[in-house]
Phi, psi and omega in degrees: 000158175275167177301324179296318180292319175301313183298319181290343174268005178080016184262144176254120183267171176299321179295320177297321178293319180298311183289330178297318178296316180296325183272347182072033179233161178295147178300332178296327178296316178296312181302314183292323177294320178295316180300324180278348182085008180265351175228144174232156169244113179275110175189109175290135181297344178272352183273080189299322182264008183274151177257128179302138181239123178265135180226131175151192187298133177083001182249166177301137177293126184268162184232132177247145174245124173273128172227182178134153183280167171227176179293343179263349181210103190246019187284117182294315183297326176301317181290325177294321178294322175299319179297317179297314182294320179301314180291318181303321184262016165107012176293135176275333182214158177230130172256124175268111182250032185299135175226010180222148178075204183280079189298325178295317179296318181297312182299312182295324179292319179296317179298318181288333187287329189218159176267006181295157173297137185240132174237157179211174172240094186300338179299328176300318180300312181299318180295316180293319178297322179297317184285313189271320185272317185258000177055044179241168173276161179304321183290348179267002175303142174264168176300321178297322177300316182297315181286334175296322177296320179295316180296320179300315180291322178297317180295328180285345178103017178296135187274325176216146181237137173275124179230130186266064185287339182272003176275096183242168179296325178295322180290323177299317180297321178296322178295315181297317184292322180280321182091142179218156174284314188248010177052245182242125180252353175286125180296314178296322177296318180294318176304313184295316180295319177299317180296315181297317182295316182292318185269353181054044181226166178283158176304120181301327182286339172274314183293324182247042183299325180297324177294320177300319179295321179299318182292309185294325179296322181302327183256000189050043180271136182281137173272124172255100186286109191282153181259083181296338180254026177299143181292136177263000175205162184300323185294339181265000187290144173056041180264184186299317182294315180300314184287324177298317177299318181297322176299316178298320181295326176297319179293320179291327176301314179300316180297318181295313182295323176298331179273358179088016182256132179282145187222142162230163185245137179266145188241175192294157184262318182239114185217130175299151181309318187283358178249355186295309182299321178300318179297319179294315181298319178298313181298313183297322180287311185288333183251018171057040174079010178300146179308141184248125184248111192248134173272099184088251355283153178277134189258000171207154182260001191246031181234048177301138185095344180229022186289347171293333178281315178299326177292316183294324178298309179293322181296321179296318180292318179297315180297317179298328181277351177127000175297144188254341190210123181250129173267127183291162168232140182261168177301337184271001178309137181073000184240313184192172175295133183293147172263185185298318179296322177300319179299313179301312181298319180295318179298311183297316180300317182284328174296322176299315179299315181297318181292320177299320177295322180296322176299315181295324181280349182075029178297136184303127175091348184291304182296330181299327178295320180290325176296319179297320178296318180299320180293320178294320179295319180301323182270001187054041178272090186292318179298322177296320178295317180297319182296329182269349187291148174302319180231083182303324182299315182291321179298315179297321181298314178299316181296317183292329183274002181251136179292111185261125180274175183294341183291343174085352179277177176275172185277000175295313181246341179059227183293346180262027179303127182299324180300313183292318179298318180292324176302314179295318182295319184287342179278343184285000000 
């Protein structure tokens, strides 16, 4: 049985107990959330070295790092180093989005390298296999080719897969009729639309959704229902195509849960500040509280090189409004494939956003960390501050590179440190 089926029978599994301890909540809380569809445990039964990851209502907001090769950069070791750095700096999950070089080797190496939760987009696999192995065009993929890619990833131990099941011919027509500046920016969504247009057929993952459920159920693999019509710029946010797709994803969520398959929903990428809460509320209502996995959202389109910041601003608001899982964006977004430093910067920025959201949501233990930091700062306990820091290495580096006097304060205020002055004042 799947974790969802166990939960609906009132049973607490070993995986539920493991994540309950990590989250600091009773296992019954996890079980009841899974049964209701508001919590999921991402863990493929084939992922032998993987650690179960709980995502959902009442839990710490999780952070994902996207890595993976492209046709312009195929270095396997680069991607493995990104995976190591992502985990070191606090990523809960890693998505391998490789589309260049030995993609099977890269995926298997990333899975073997870390115990982190692993996600992928199997449609990329199907497209690459069609082009490279079968010498066909992407539009010549068969339905069997598409499902073969899904099975391959399931067998390798991938914990959750992004599938663009809501990209339908009807949604495409709504997008065309309303009009958009950037049309479709989702790679998987674009592949699917190109295939549908050429073959004059419906999306196979929508048409054959029951087959998809059969495969994922066998591995207890989580479906991440992808947002193929996510806005690629602020002007396209919360439009007819995006919301129509979300309505379909809500319907598919019900079908998946009825079949015993765990589901989360993927959310928009570029959203103005004043629309973020509305987007979260719409998803939660239309998808019956299923965990929401958000890319950013980015709150402005004019900050290339700093999009980890635009992402963190939107991510904090999204998390506070109820988003459960944030996908990071790196400084190199829209410019180039991220390097190792970009991955580190993206992870830290999004972890800050997730933690800020957790404080606002009242997640257990979130505010306590900030209180502990305040106490360490008051005492000028530098080691304590470093231990609590999001990025201890960077904090230590700044401290080490600054000339520190005997007074023990930082060089911002030096001998006129407010903490020290207040200590003296309060003793009088």
